[in-house]
N, C-alpha and C positions, 0 to 999 in steps of 0.2 A: 409960814404963818397961814398963807393963803390954801396952799395945797394942805392942809391939816383941816383950817375950813370949809374947804372942799369934799372930806373925804367926811369928815361930820354931819354936812348936809347930806352926803350921799347916803350914809350909814343910815339918816334918819328915815329919808325918803324909804328905803330897803326895809326897816325895822314899822314902820308905820305902817303900811301896806300889809306886809303879814302877819302883824297881829291883829289889823281891821278884818283883817278876813277870818279868823279866828272871834273875834268880838260880834261881828256882822250875825255870824249865823248862830252864834249862841241864845242872840238876841231873840233872832227868827224864830228861834224853837224854844221861847220861852222860858231859857236857862239865865239864869242869874248870876251877873258880870259884879266881882265884887271890887276887883279895880284892874286898869291899864296902866303896866306899869315900861318907863322908858326907863331902860337898863338894868340894872338886875339889883338886888339889896346890900346892905342896910339900906333905904330909905335917904333921901337928901329933904325930901320936900314932895307936897300935893297938893291937892283941891280937889275939892267936891260941893253939890248943889244940896241944900240943906231941903228935905223933902217937905217940909216944914214952912218953912220961911221962903224957901228959893234963894236963898243969898248961898252967894261962897263962901264956902270956909277953908281956911289952908292950914295944912299942917306942917308941922314939921319935927323931923326925926323921924326915927328908924320904927318907934311904935313896937306892932303888933310882929312888925314885919320880919324876915329872916330869908337868908341866900339858903338855907335845907332845907326849909317848909316851899319856899316855889320852885326850888331845883327838885324835889322829893313830890310835890304836888302834897304834902300833907295834907289835913284837915281844913279845907278854909273855911275859918272864921267871920262873921261880918264883924265891922271893926269901922265901919260907919256907917252914919241911917245914907248915905249916899253913894254911890259908884266913886272910887277914888281914881283921880290921874296922877300919876306920880312919876317925880324924875329921883333917880336911883343912883348908888354911886359905880359901879361896877358898871363902864359903856362898854359893854360886849352884848349887846342887842336887847330884849324887850320881852314881855310876858302878859300875858291876861290869866287873873288870877279867877278863875269861876267856880262857881258853887262843887261841890259834891265831885270834884275833878277824879277823884279816884273810886267814885262808886259811894260814899260817905253820904248822910242824907238821902239816900236811893227813895225814898216813901214820898216825897216833896218833892212835886208837878215841876219845881223850880231848879231844881238841882241834875247834873250832868248826870250824874248815876240815874236816875229814872229813867229816861228817854232810851229808845229802843239805839242797839248797835250802829245802825247805821247812821245814824242822826249825829252818835256820838264821834263817828269817822269820819263825817262830813264837816263838824267842828273842827275835830286836830287835821284835816286834809287842807281846808280852806285858807291857811294861813299859806301852802306851798302855791297853792291855784294862785290866790292875787299877786305872788311871786311870778307866776310864769306871764298873768294874762298883764301886770307892771310891763313886763321886756317887752309881749309883743305889742304894748300902747308906744311905749318910748322905742322903739323900729319904727313902728309905722309911721311914727312923726318926725322920725329921723329919713326915712325917706321919701317923704312928703318933701322937706327944704333939702333934703342932698346929706348919704349917709357915706364915708369911706366904704370901700368893696374892695374886695382883690377879682380884678379885672384878667387873671393873665388865660381865665379859659375864654376868654372874649367878652364880649358886652350884649345884655339882652336887648332886642329889637324893642321892647314897651319903653327902655331908660331912654333918660335924657343926661347926657355927660353936663357934670358941671365944672369939674374937674379932671381934665387929662389927667391918663395914669404916668403915674413915675414908679421908680423903682426905692420903696421906701425900708427903711431898715425895722424891724420889728423885734428883732431880740439881737445882745452882743455876748458869748459865751464869754464866761471871766478866763483870765488870762489867754487867752486867743489875739493871736493878731489886730483885730478889729480895736480890739480893748486895749491895746496895748499903744495904738494909734491914735485912741481918743477918738474912732467913732461911737454916738449914743444912738440909743434910740429913738425913733422918729428922724434919722439923719436920711434926706434924700441924696440919692448918689444919681449925680446928671455923667459924669466923665470919669472913663479909668486912664492917662494917659492923655496922650490923646483923643481919643476913642471916645463919641459921643454914646453915651448910654439907653438905650429906647425900651427895654424890657429888663426883666430879669433872666432869663433865658442866656442872654446875651453878656450880660454880668460875669451869671457863672462859668460860661464857656472861657471868657476872657482871664479870667481868674485862674481857672480849671489847669492852664495850661503856662502859669509861669510862680512855680516853684521857687522859692527862696530867690524873688527878684522884687525890690523894693515898685510898688506903681500909687503914682499917685492919683490917688480919687476926689477929684474935686464935687463937695456935698453944697448940700442946702442947707443950713440949720436957723432954724427961729427970722427967713426971709434972707440970711446971711450968706454969701458964698463961702468957702473955706475948703482951701485943700492940702488933707491928709495923707499920710507916707504910710502905708500899711506890707508889709511883707509875706504873703502868703505861704502855707506850709502842708506838709503832706501830714496828716495824725496815725497814728499807729491802728491797719485794719482798712486802713482808707486808699484810696489809689488815685484821687486829685486833687490838688492844692485846694484850699480853703481858707476862709478869713476867720472863719467862726463865728458868722451873723444869721441871725431867719430874714429872710425880703419879704415881700411881697408885691405884686404888679400893682399898686393902690391908686384909685381912682374913686371919685366924690361922684355919686349918680343919684340922680331924684326918680321918679315915678309920678303920674299922675292920680291923686288924693284915693279914687278906687282900686288904684292897681297895689299904691302903696300898702292899705291896711292887708288887704292879701299876702304882699311879699313879708309883711312885717309878722304876721302873725305866722306864716311858712317860717321864716330865719328863727322865731322863738323856740317853735316845733324842732327844728333841725337843729337848737344850741343844745334842750334840753336831751336829745336823743346825744347828741355829740358828749357831753359831760358825762353822761351816764355810764358810754364809753369808754372814757377818758380811768373814771374810775375804778371799773371793773381791772382795766390792767394796771392802774396804780396795785390794786390790791391783790392780784395778781403774782405781781413784779415782786411786792413786798413777800409776799406767805413762801413764794419760790428762793427768794434768797435773790433777788436782781437788783435790787436797789429800785432807788426812785427814777422812773424813765421820762420824767421833765420835775421841776423844781417846782414848792409849795409854796406858797407867801401868806403871810400871819398879816395883821391888822397893819405893822410896817411898811412891808411888802406890798400891797394893795396902796395904801397914802403914795407909794410912790407911783405909782402906774398909773393913780388919777391926776398927782401930779404935773406926769410926761404927758400925758393926754391932754390939758386943759392947756400945756404949751402948744401943741397942734391943730387947737380948737373944740368950738365948740361940739360938732356934732361926732367925733372923737371921743369926748365925755358922753353922749348918749351910748355910745355901742357898749364904753366899759361899766356902764351905769345898764344896762340891760343884759351883760353877762355877770355882775355879779348878783344882779336878781334870781337869774337861773342857776346861777351857781348855791347860790343859799336856799333856792328851791329843792335843789338834787337833794342835797344835805342832808336836811331837814327829813326829808321822804325817806330816808334810811334805816332802817329797825335798827338803830342805835339807842338803849334808852336814853331817855332825858333828853330828846329830839321829838318831834312828832310822829315821824315813822314808827320810832320805838312805843310808844302810844296807844295807834292804833297796831301794833303787835300784840302786847298784851289784849286788846278786846278780842282778837283773831283767837288768840287762844282760848282765852274763854267762849267763842263759839262752839270751838273746837273739843274742849273740855266738857260745857253745858254747864260751866259752873266760874263765877269769878277770879282769878290770882289773889291771892293773900296781897291785901292791901301793903303791909308789912313787908312782902320781900319785892311787889313791885316798889314799891319808896326806896330801897337800897339799891336794886338793879337803878333807877335815877339817879340815885345819888352816884354813884359809882362811875356811870356811865359820862356824866357834867363831871366831874375831877379828872377821868381822861381824857376828855374833850379840852379840859383849860389847862392841865399840865401840855397838850398836843401845840392848843397856842402860846404859853409859854415859850416852850422849845422853836417852835418856829418862829416866833418873835425877835427871839435871842439871835436866831441866823440871819436874820436880817437885819438887825442891827449891827453885828457881828460884818457884814459886806460892805455894809455904809463906811467901815474905819479900814 
């Protein structure tokens, strides 16, 4: 239950940051915002401030709201006299309903379609920018109080070591010797047989020389030491024995606040580039038939990661929040219909052609794009649930 609540809280923070970017820039440019929604329709409830009486008015039920109109960007009609803050039944993100989102009512100055292309691009890209900013802020704060970091390449001269580095398990392959032995994400390996493990290279060398030989691994999990037995094997195409785990020489470091700010921004930038590169190879491998080079997690899988990180400590949760925020930014800027990048793509096409793309075709594209994304989420979620059993 705690994991679910923490996941919902983190998802809410990411969605609010993203949608606030759209909302803030739209308001700054004088564009009318009809609704700020948490989740996707049908609507559960909402409220708005009556412009005449200044009182809060509660709204129950879906009214004119629908998933199709929200996704496709259908004509945004004014349903209430004030901007509606709504909570909706499909908890997979959020949206800002903007007047004239697809170019309708373009003769009215408070319509999205009335404004120049660059202003529309700024409004659409603002959500992505806010997610990157959020990640930079989280990482900067983390570096001020102490953030888990891979120290296998040494320690920055400006860094202050809060927790000495140790060998930390970051992933466990399915059906691997480690999985069969009961090794889990977050375990700290401190000893192999009678040998104390000081760094990742030492563990890799020790395991690599012991094919089919049981190894007594002393680990620390949630502050408690345990001894597990694992038998390294040599997989097909490999030359050394392995346990099937991903490890890091992780320690906790912090910086003075003025360096932490710089380090947080730098880490966010590196994270964006890394995620873009990962998506590039993911798409290339799928197109060439080589399959997935890394596993993809849906809401259930992400909730698991959040729960595992929470067990390790607050600093680890900060890392997860930052990476999720950056991932959300990268996904949304991709030129896929129904996403921010897809809507920006139609503006670019408009500038190239010298005229707007037919609203009918754009709405169909966004609807199809959203449906494909929902199918992908269902498939990945099904795989995540299957792994639990």
